[in-house]
C-alpha positions as a Markdown table, in Angstrom:
| # | Residue | x | y | z |
|---|---|---|---|---|
| 1 | Unk | 136.8 | 98.7 | 90.4 |
| 2 | Unk | 134.1 | 96.7 | 92.2 |
| 3 | Unk | 135.0 | 93.1 | 92.8 |
| 4 | Unk | 132.5 | 90.0 | 93.6 |
| 5 | Unk | 134.8 | 89.2 | 96.6 |
| 6 | Unk | 133.9 | 92.2 | 98.5 |
| 7 | Unk | 130.1 | 91.8 | 98.4 |
| 8 | Unk | 128.4 | 90.9 | 101.6 |
| 9 | Unk | 125.1 | 90.4 | 99.9 |
| 10 | Unk | 124.8 | 89.5 | 96.1 |
| 11 | Unk | 121.7 | 89.3 | 93.7 |
| 12 | Unk | 122.3 | 87.5 | 90.7 |
| 13 | Unk | 120.1 | 87.8 | 87.7 |
| 14 | Unk | 119.8 | 84.8 | 85.3 |
| 15 | Unk | 118.3 | 85.4 | 81.7 |
| 16 | Unk | 116.1 | 82.7 | 80.0 |
| 17 | Unk | 118.7 | 82.2 | 77.3 |
| 18 | Unk | 121.3 | 81.0 | 79.8 |
| 19 | Unk | 118.9 | 78.4 | 81.4 |
| 20 | Unk | 117.1 | 77.0 | 78.4 |
| 21 | Unk | 118.5 | 75.7 | 75.2 |
| 22 | Unk | 116.9 | 77.9 | 72.4 |
| 23 | Unk | 116.9 | 74.8 | 70.0 |
| 24 | Unk | 115.4 | 72.1 | 72.2 |
| 25 | Unk | 113.6 | 74.1 | 75.0 |
| 26 | Unk | 115.2 | 72.0 | 77.5 |
| 27 | Unk | 116.7 | 73.0 | 80.7 |
| 28 | Unk | 120.5 | 73.5 | 80.6 |
| 29 | Unk | 121.1 | 71.2 | 83.7 |
| 30 | Unk | 125.0 | 71.3 | 83.4 |
| 31 | Unk | 124.9 | 74.9 | 83.3 |
| 32 | Unk | 122.6 | 75.2 | 86.2 |
| 33 | Unk | 124.7 | 72.8 | 88.3 |
| 34 | Unk | 127.6 | 74.8 | 87.8 |
| 35 | Unk | 126.0 | 78.0 | 88.8 |
| 36 | Unk | 125.0 | 76.3 | 92.0 |
| 37 | Unk | 128.7 | 75.3 | 92.5 |
| 38 | Unk | 129.4 | 79.1 | 92.4 |
| 39 | Unk | 126.5 | 79.9 | 94.7 |
| 40 | Unk | 127.7 | 77.2 | 97.2 |
| 41 | Unk | 131.2 | 78.7 | 97.1 |
| 42 | Unk | 130.0 | 82.4 | 97.7 |
| 43 | Unk | 127.8 | 81.1 | 100.9 |
| 44 | Unk | 130.9 | 79.2 | 102.3 |
| 45 | Unk | 132.9 | 82.5 | 102.3 |
| 46 | Unk | 129.9 | 84.4 | 104.0 |
| 47 | Unk | 128.2 | 86.1 | 101.1 |
| 48 | Unk | 124.5 | 86.3 | 101.0 |
| 49 | Unk | 123.1 | 85.1 | 97.7 |
| 50 | Unk | 119.6 | 85.9 | 96.0 |
| 51 | Unk | 118.9 | 84.6 | 92.4 |
| 52 | Unk | 116.4 | 86.4 | 90.1 |
| 53 | Unk | 115.8 | 83.9 | 87.6 |
| 54 | Unk | 113.9 | 84.0 | 84.3 |
| 55 | Unk | 113.2 | 80.8 | 82.3 |
| 56 | Unk | 109.8 | 79.6 | 83.4 |
| 57 | Unk | 107.9 | 80.8 | 80.2 |
| 58 | Unk | 110.9 | 79.2 | 77.9 |
| 59 | Unk | 110.5 | 76.1 | 79.9 |
| 60 | Unk | 106.7 | 75.9 | 80.0 |
| 61 | Unk | 106.1 | 76.5 | 76.2 |
| 62 | Unk | 108.0 | 73.5 | 75.3 |
| 63 | Unk | 105.9 | 71.4 | 78.2 |
| 64 | Unk | 102.8 | 72.6 | 76.8 |
| 65 | Unk | 103.7 | 72.2 | 73.0 |
| 66 | Unk | 103.5 | 76.0 | 72.3 |
| 67 | Unk | 105.1 | 77.4 | 69.2 |
| 68 | Unk | 108.5 | 78.6 | 69.0 |
| 69 | Unk | 107.1 | 81.9 | 67.6 |
| 70 | Unk | 105.7 | 85.0 | 69.4 |
| 71 | Unk | 103.3 | 83.8 | 72.1 |
| 72 | Unk | 100.3 | 85.7 | 73.0 |
| 73 | Unk | 100.1 | 87.2 | 76.7 |
| 74 | Unk | 97.7 | 84.5 | 77.9 |
| 75 | Unk | 99.8 | 81.9 | 76.3 |
| 76 | Unk | 102.9 | 83.4 | 77.9 |
| 77 | Unk | 101.2 | 83.4 | 81.3 |
| 78 | Unk | 99.9 | 79.8 | 80.8 |
| 79 | Unk | 103.6 | 78.7 | 79.9 |
| 80 | Unk | 105.0 | 80.6 | 83.1 |
| 81 | Unk | 102.5 | 78.7 | 85.5 |
| 82 | Unk | 103.9 | 75.4 | 84.1 |
| 83 | Unk | 107.3 | 76.3 | 83.7 |
| 84 | Unk | 107.8 | 77.9 | 87.2 |
| 85 | Unk | 107.2 | 74.5 | 88.8 |
| 86 | Unk | 109.9 | 72.8 | 86.8 |
| 87 | Unk | 112.1 | 75.7 | 87.2 |
| 88 | Unk | 111.8 | 75.8 | 91.1 |
| 89 | Unk | 112.4 | 72.0 | 91.2 |
| 90 | Unk | 115.6 | 72.3 | 89.1 |
| 91 | Unk | 117.1 | 74.9 | 91.4 |
| 92 | Unk | 116.2 | 72.8 | 94.6 |
| 93 | Unk | 117.9 | 69.8 | 93.2 |
| 94 | Unk | 120.9 | 71.8 | 92.0 |
| 95 | Unk | 121.4 | 73.5 | 95.3 |
| 96 | Unk | 120.6 | 70.4 | 97.5 |
| 97 | Unk | 123.8 | 68.9 | 96.1 |
| 98 | Unk | 125.5 | 71.4 | 98.2 |
| 99 | Unk | 123.3 | 71.1 | 101.3 |
| 100 | Unk | 121.6 | 74.2 | 100.5 |
| 101 | Unk | 117.9 | 75.0 | 100.5 |
| 102 | Unk | 116.1 | 76.7 | 97.5 |
| 103 | Unk | 113.0 | 79.2 | 98.5 |
| 104 | Unk | 110.7 | 80.2 | 95.9 |
| 105 | Unk | 109.6 | 83.9 | 95.8 |
| 106 | Unk | 107.2 | 85.3 | 93.4 |
| 107 | Unk | 106.8 | 88.9 | 93.3 |
| 108 | Unk | 105.7 | 91.9 | 91.1 |
| 109 | Unk | 107.2 | 95.2 | 90.2 |
| 110 | Unk | 104.4 | 96.8 | 91.9 |
| 111 | Unk | 105.2 | 95.1 | 95.3 |
| 112 | Unk | 108.1 | 97.5 | 95.6 |
| 113 | Unk | 106.0 | 100.5 | 95.4 |
| 114 | Unk | 103.4 | 99.5 | 97.9 |
| 115 | Unk | 104.7 | 99.9 | 101.4 |
| 116 | Unk | 103.1 | 97.0 | 103.2 |
| 117 | Unk | 104.1 | 94.5 | 100.5 |
| 118 | Unk | 107.6 | 95.9 | 100.3 |
| 119 | Unk | 108.0 | 95.5 | 103.9 |
| 120 | Unk | 106.7 | 92.0 | 103.8 |
| 121 | Unk | 108.9 | 91.2 | 101.1 |
| 122 | Unk | 112.0 | 92.7 | 102.7 |
| 123 | Unk | 111.3 | 90.9 | 106.0 |
| 124 | Unk | 110.8 | 87.6 | 104.2 |
| 125 | Unk | 114.1 | 87.7 | 102.2 |
| 126 | Unk | 116.0 | 88.9 | 105.4 |
| 127 | Unk | 114.5 | 85.9 | 107.3 |
| 128 | Unk | 115.3 | 83.4 | 104.6 |
| 129 | Unk | 118.8 | 84.4 | 104.3 |
| 130 | Unk | 119.2 | 84.3 | 108.2 |
| 131 | Unk | 117.9 | 80.8 | 108.0 |
| 132 | Unk | 120.5 | 79.9 | 105.3 |
| 133 | Unk | 118.0 | 79.3 | 102.3 |
| 134 | Unk | 118.8 | 80.6 | 98.8 |
| 135 | Unk | 115.9 | 82.8 | 97.7 |
| 136 | Unk | 115.0 | 82.2 | 94.1 |
| 137 | Unk | 112.8 | 85.2 | 93.0 |
| 138 | Unk | 110.6 | 85.5 | 89.9 |
| 139 | Unk | 107.9 | 87.7 | 88.4 |
| 140 | Unk | 104.6 | 86.4 | 89.2 |
| 141 | Unk | 103.7 | 86.3 | 85.5 |
| 142 | Unk | 100.1 | 84.9 | 86.1 |
| 143 | Unk | 99.0 | 88.1 | 87.4 |
| 144 | Unk | 101.7 | 90.5 | 86.3 |
| 145 | Unk | 102.7 | 91.3 | 82.7 |
| 146 | Unk | 105.5 | 94.0 | 82.8 |
| 147 | Unk | 108.4 | 91.5 | 82.6 |
| 148 | Unk | 106.9 | 89.5 | 80.0 |
| 149 | Unk | 106.4 | 92.5 | 77.7 |
| 150 | Unk | 109.4 | 94.7 | 78.4 |
| 151 | Unk | 112.0 | 93.8 | 81.3 |
| 152 | Unk | 113.2 | 89.9 | 81.4 |
| 153 | Unk | 113.7 | 90.5 | 84.7 |
| 154 | Unk | 116.3 | 93.2 | 84.6 |
| 155 | Unk | 114.4 | 95.8 | 86.6 |
| 156 | Unk | 113.0 | 93.4 | 88.9 |
| 157 | Unk | 116.4 | 92.2 | 89.9 |
| 158 | Unk | 117.4 | 95.8 | 90.6 |
| 159 | Unk | 114.3 | 96.2 | 92.9 |
| 160 | Unk | 115.1 | 93.2 | 94.7 |
| 161 | Unk | 118.7 | 94.3 | 95.2 |
| 162 | Unk | 117.2 | 97.6 | 96.5 |
| 163 | Unk | 114.6 | 95.8 | 98.9 |
| 164 | Unk | 117.2 | 93.5 | 100.4 |
| 165 | Unk | 119.9 | 95.8 | 100.7 |
| 166 | Unk | 122.3 | 94.0 | 98.6 |
| 167 | Unk | 125.7 | 95.8 | 97.7 |
| 168 | Unk | 126.3 | 94.1 | 94.5 |
| 169 | Unk | 124.0 | 93.0 | 91.4 |
| 170 | Unk | 125.2 | 90.9 | 88.8 |
| 171 | Unk | 123.2 | 90.5 | 85.5 |
| 172 | Unk | 124.3 | 87.3 | 83.8 |
| 173 | Unk | 123.4 | 88.1 | 80.0 |
| 174 | Unk | 124.2 | 87.2 | 76.7 |
| 175 | Unk | 126.5 | 90.1 | 76.2 |
| 176 | Unk | 129.8 | 90.8 | 78.0 |
| 177 | Unk | 129.0 | 94.3 | 79.1 |
| 178 | Unk | 127.8 | 97.7 | 78.0 |
| 179 | Unk | 129.0 | 99.0 | 74.6 |
| 180 | Unk | 128.9 | 102.3 | 72.9 |
| 181 | Unk | 127.1 | 100.9 | 70.2 |
| 182 | Unk | 125.6 | 97.4 | 69.0 |
| 183 | Unk | 128.9 | 95.3 | 68.4 |
| 184 | Unk | 126.9 | 93.0 | 66.4 |
| 185 | Unk | 126.2 | 95.9 | 64.0 |
| 186 | Unk | 129.0 | 98.3 | 64.7 |
| 187 | Unk | 132.7 | 97.0 | 64.6 |
| 188 | Unk | 134.0 | 100.2 | 66.2 |
| 189 | Unk | 131.5 | 99.6 | 69.4 |
| 190 | Unk | 133.7 | 99.6 | 72.5 |
| 191 | Unk | 132.9 | 98.1 | 75.8 |
| 192 | Unk | 132.8 | 100.2 | 79.0 |
| 193 | Unk | 134.7 | 98.7 | 82.0 |
| 194 | Unk | 133.1 | 101.2 | 84.4 |
| 195 | Unk | 130.3 | 103.7 | 84.2 |
| 196 | Unk | 130.2 | 106.1 | 87.3 |
| 197 | Unk | 126.9 | 107.9 | 86.3 |
| 198 | Unk | 124.2 | 107.0 | 83.6 |
| 199 | Unk | 124.3 | 110.3 | 81.4 |
| 200 | Unk | 122.3 | 111.3 | 78.5 |
| 201 | Unk | 125.1 | 110.3 | 76.2 |
| 202 | Unk | 125.2 | 106.7 | 77.9 |
| 203 | Unk | 121.4 | 106.5 | 77.6 |
| 204 | Unk | 121.9 | 107.4 | 73.7 |
| 205 | Unk | 124.0 | 104.4 | 73.2 |
| 206 | Unk | 121.5 | 101.8 | 74.6 |
| 207 | Unk | 119.7 | 99.9 | 71.7 |
| 208 | Unk | 116.5 | 97.7 | 72.3 |
| 209 | Unk | 118.1 | 94.6 | 70.9 |
| 210 | Unk | 116.9 | 91.3 | 72.6 |
| 211 | Unk | 116.7 | 87.9 | 70.8 |
| 212 | Unk | 115.7 | 84.3 | 71.0 |
| 213 | Unk | 114.2 | 83.3 | 74.3 |
| 214 | Unk | 115.5 | 86.6 | 75.9 |
| 215 | Unk | 113.5 | 90.1 | 75.7 |
| 216 | Unk | 115.9 | 92.3 | 77.6 |
| 217 | Unk | 117.6 | 95.0 | 76.0 |
| 218 | Unk | 120.3 | 97.5 | 77.2 |
| 219 | Unk | 117.7 | 100.1 | 77.9 |
| 220 | Unk | 116.0 | 97.7 | 80.6 |
| 221 | Unk | 119.5 | 97.2 | 81.9 |
| 222 | Unk | 120.2 | 100.8 | 82.3 |
| 223 | Unk | 116.9 | 101.1 | 84.0 |
| 224 | Unk | 118.0 | 98.6 | 86.3 |
| 225 | Unk | 121.5 | 100.2 | 86.8 |
| 226 | Unk | 119.9 | 103.4 | 87.5 |
| 227 | Unk | 117.6 | 101.7 | 90.3 |
| 228 | Unk | 120.5 | 99.8 | 91.8 |
| 229 | Unk | 123.1 | 102.6 | 91.8 |
| 230 | Unk | 120.5 | 104.9 | 93.5 |
| 231 | Unk | 120.2 | 102.0 | 96.3 |
| 232 | Unk | 124.0 | 102.0 | 96.7 |
| 233 | Unk | 124.2 | 98.8 | 94.9 |
| 234 | Unk | 127.1 | 98.2 | 92.4 |
| 235 | Unk | 125.8 | 96.3 | 89.2 |
| 236 | Unk | 127.6 | 94.3 | 86.6 |
| 237 | Unk | 126.6 | 93.1 | 83.2 |
| 238 | Unk | 128.7 | 90.0 | 82.1 |
| 239 | Unk | 128.2 | 87.5 | 79.4 |
| 240 | Unk | 127.2 | 84.2 | 81.4 |
| 241 | Unk | 126.8 | 81.1 | 79.2 |
| 242 | Unk | 130.0 | 79.6 | 80.3 |
| 243 | Unk | 130.0 | 77.3 | 83.3 |
| 244 | Unk | 130.7 | 78.8 | 86.7 |
| 245 | Unk | 129.9 | 82.3 | 85.3 |
| 246 | Unk | 130.4 | 84.1 | 88.6 |
| 247 | Unk | 133.8 | 82.4 | 89.0 |
| 248 | Unk | 134.8 | 83.5 | 85.6 |
| 249 | Unk | 133.9 | 87.1 | 86.7 |
| 250 | Unk | 136.0 | 86.8 | 89.7 |
| 251 | Unk | 138.8 | 85.8 | 87.6 |
| 252 | Unk | 138.6 | 88.9 | 85.3 |
| 253 | Unk | 136.0 | 87.9 | 82.6 |
| 254 | Unk | 134.9 | 90.8 | 80.4 |
| 255 | Unk | 132.2 | 93.0 | 82.0 |
| 256 | Unk | 130.8 | 96.6 | 82.8 |
| 257 | Unk | 130.6 | 97.7 | 86.3 |
| 258 | Unk | 128.1 | 100.3 | 87.3 |
| 259 | Unk | 129.5 | 102.2 | 90.4 |
| 260 | Unk | 127.1 | 103.3 | 93.0 |
| 261 | Unk | 127.9 | 106.4 | 95.1 |
| 262 | Unk | 127.5 | 105.4 | 98.7 |
| 263 | Unk | 126.6 | 102.1 | 100.4 |
| 264 | Unk | 122.9 | 100.5 | 100.7 |
| 265 | Unk | 122.9 | 101.6 | 104.2 |
| 266 | Unk | 123.6 | 105.2 | 103.5 |
| 267 | Unk | 121.3 | 105.5 | 100.8 |
| 268 | Unk | 118.5 | 103.8 | 103.0 |
| 269 | Unk | 119.5 | 106.2 | 105.7 |
| 270 | Unk | 119.1 | 109.2 | 103.3 |
| 271 | Unk | 115.9 | 107.8 | 101.9 |
| 272 | Unk | 114.4 | 107.5 | 105.3 |
| 273 | Unk | 115.6 | 111.1 | 106.4 |
| 274 | Unk | 113.9 | 112.7 | 103.6 |
| 275 | Unk | 110.4 | 111.4 | 104.4 |
| 276 | Unk | 107.8 | 113.6 | 106.0 |
| 277 | Unk | 106.7 | 112.3 | 109.4 |
| 278 | Unk | 103.1 | 111.1 | 109.8 |
| 279 | Unk | 103.2 | 110.5 | 113.6 |
| 280 | Unk | 105.3 | 111.0 | 116.7 |
| 281 | Unk | 106.9 | 108.4 | 119.3 |
| 282 | Unk | 107.9 | 109.8 | 122.6 |
| 283 | Unk | 110.4 | 107.8 | 124.4 |
| 284 | Unk | 111.5 | 107.6 | 127.9 |
| 285 | Unk | 115.2 | 108.4 | 129.0 |
| 286 | Unk | 116.3 | 104.8 | 129.0 |
| 287 | Unk | 115.1 | 104.3 | 125.5 |
| 288 | Unk | 116.8 | 107.5 | 124.3 |
| 289 | Unk | 120.2 | 106.3 | 125.7 |
| 290 | Unk | 119.7 | 103.0 | 124.1 |
| 291 | Unk | 119.1 | 104.6 | 120.9 |
| 292 | Unk | 122.2 | 106.8 | 121.5 |
| 293 | Unk | 124.1 | 103.3 | 121.6 |
| 294 | Unk | 122.8 | 102.2 | 118.4 |
| 295 | Unk | 119.9 | 100.0 | 119.6 |
| 296 | Unk | 116.4 | 99.8 | 118.3 |
| 297 | Unk | 113.4 | 101.3 | 119.8 |
| 298 | Unk | 111.1 | 98.7 | 121.7 |
| 299 | Unk | 107.5 | 99.2 | 122.8 |
| 300 | Unk | 108.7 | 99.1 | 126.4 |
| 301 | Unk | 110.5 | 102.6 | 125.8 |
| 302 | Unk | 107.7 | 104.4 | 124.5 |
| 303 | Unk | 105.5 | 106.6 | 126.6 |
| 304 | Unk | 103.2 | 108.5 | 124.1 |
| 305 | Unk | 102.0 | 107.9 | 120.5 |
| 306 | Unk | 100.8 | 110.6 | 118.2 |
| 307 | Unk | 99.4 | 110.7 | 114.7 |
| 308 | Unk | 97.8 | 108.4 | 112.1 |
| 309 | Unk | 100.3 | 106.2 | 110.7 |
| 310 | Unk | 100.4 | 102.7 | 109.2 |
| 311 | Unk | 103.1 | 100.0 | 109.4 |
| 312 | Unk | 106.1 | 101.3 | 107.3 |
| 313 | Unk | 105.1 | 104.9 | 107.8 |
| 314 | Unk | 107.8 | 107.4 | 108.8 |
| 315 | Unk | 107.5 | 108.6 | 112.5 |
| 316 | Unk | 109.6 | 111.1 | 114.6 |
| 317 | Unk | 111.1 | 109.8 | 117.8 |
| 318 | Unk | 111.3 | 112.3 | 120.4 |
| 319 | Unk | 113.1 | 112.4 | 123.8 |
| 320 | Unk | 111.8 | 113.5 | 127.1 |
| 321 | Unk | 112.9 | 116.8 | 126.7 |
| 322 | Unk | 111.3 | 117.4 | 123.4 |
| 323 | Unk | 114.3 | 117.1 | 121.1 |
| 324 | Unk | 113.8 | 114.8 | 118.0 |
| 325 | Unk | 116.2 | 111.9 | 118.0 |
| 326 | Unk | 115.5 | 110.9 | 114.7 |
| 327 | Unk | 113.1 | 109.6 | 112.1 |
| 328 | Unk | 112.1 | 105.8 | 111.6 |
| 329 | Unk | 109.8 | 103.6 | 110.0 |
| 330 | Unk | 107.3 | 102.1 | 112.5 |
| 331 | Unk | 106.8 | 98.4 | 112.4 |
| 332 | Unk | 103.2 | 99.0 | 113.9 |
| 333 | Unk | 100.3 | 101.1 | 112.9 |
| 334 | Unk | 99.4 | 103.8 | 115.2 |
| 335 | Unk | 96.6 | 102.0 | 117.0 |
| 336 | Unk | 98.5 | 98.9 | 117.7 |
| 337 | Unk | 101.5 | 101.1 | 118.8 |
| 338 | Unk | 99.5 | 102.8 | 121.2 |
| 339 | Unk | 98.0 | 99.6 | 122.5 |
| 340 | Unk | 101.6 | 98.1 | 123.3 |
| 341 | Unk | 103.5 | 101.3 | 124.5 |
| 342 | Unk | 105.2 | 100.7 | 127.6 |
| 343 | Unk | 105.0 | 97.0 | 127.3 |
| 344 | Unk | 107.7 | 94.4 | 127.3 |
| 345 | Unk | 107.9 | 92.0 | 124.5 |
| 346 | Unk | 106.4 | 89.0 | 126.3 |
| 347 | Unk | 103.3 | 91.1 | 127.3 |
| 348 | Unk | 102.4 | 92.0 | 123.4 |
| 349 | Unk | 100.8 | 89.0 | 122.1 |
| 350 | Unk | 98.2 | 88.8 | 124.5 |
| 351 | Unk | 97.1 | 92.5 | 123.9 |
| 352 | Unk | 97.3 | 92.2 | 120.1 |
| 353 | Unk | 96.4 | 88.9 | 119.4 |
| 354 | Unk | 99.6 | 87.8 | 117.4 |
| 355 | Unk | 103.2 | 87.4 | 118.0 |
| 356 | Unk | 105.0 | 90.6 | 118.6 |
| 357 | Unk | 107.7 | 92.1 | 116.3 |
| 358 | Unk | 110.6 | 92.7 | 118.9 |
| 359 | Unk | 111.2 | 96.3 | 117.7 |
| 360 | Unk | 108.7 | 99.1 | 117.3 |
| 361 | Unk | 111.2 | 101.0 | 115.0 |
| 362 | Unk | 114.2 | 98.7 | 113.9 |
| 363 | Unk | 117.6 | 100.6 | 114.0 |
| 364 | Unk | 118.1 | 99.7 | 110.4 |
| 365 | Unk | 115.1 | 101.8 | 109.8 |
| 366 | Unk | 116.2 | 104.9 | 111.3 |
| 367 | Unk | 117.8 | 108.1 | 110.4 |
| 368 | Unk | 119.4 | 110.7 | 112.9 |
């Protein structure tokens, strides 16, 4: 069974009902501080942590004096705009107690389907983690409405996990796992410890129930699990209302693990390898040897650029003898790649007019 202790990069999704008191509408500061303790402990042992947090609408509705009944879409978006400031500030304060820096990242589900925005999000998350920050991700509710209507950030958390190459995703919820039926209505319902595949039978067991401040049901959690597993990321559903919920999970709290087949790196390589190339990069012998040792492809090693491709598009990498060495995602479009071929890194900025990315194709974006 998967264990949190094994995670190199962990995404934690926090539901609204955990962060906000459903009776008063106030932030549960003591719970958030305990979660920050967990994050600090994870970081101290070398685990990258990304938080995907709901709660902005729940906080903002109280600050604006909106009713506790169902809000209109426009009211929800207004509440999110107000509550997001409070939410980001609260995370910043809680993490600062441990010397950690919080970074706010607002995205939409559509960002993961747009190649340029996907690459930008991936690069930003990677840089924030390298700099030691803790990204706090939320849906940009003022321009996107899917999370408000359907997902309670479950699907977004899975997309973030896939984008960031996380090997584990934990959904902190108001239930302690996936059951064969709704345990509130069916006394015979049993919890699954591990699910290896999402079958039609598993899908049939999922309900739409969500309550109070949370709109996420088991169907959205299954959708999240499918996305995570396809990206090589294990996912857990566990009840998160107790203080130090991650520590509790490590110590054996009830949960359901959805097991991925393969690692995020293997899944990403397979995904890249299945793409149709939109261009070709011919490389010199030195670059071919360096790639054989696991190095990225630098502009200096490229002799010829063929095709019409954009940043993030797949391109074949071809050795001097015409052998295709592999397929990779270009970090430059065809025009810029052609302009900087054969140039060392320090010579690129004067040609393009902006600071260069070191690699034309990074080794993490190659499939052989």
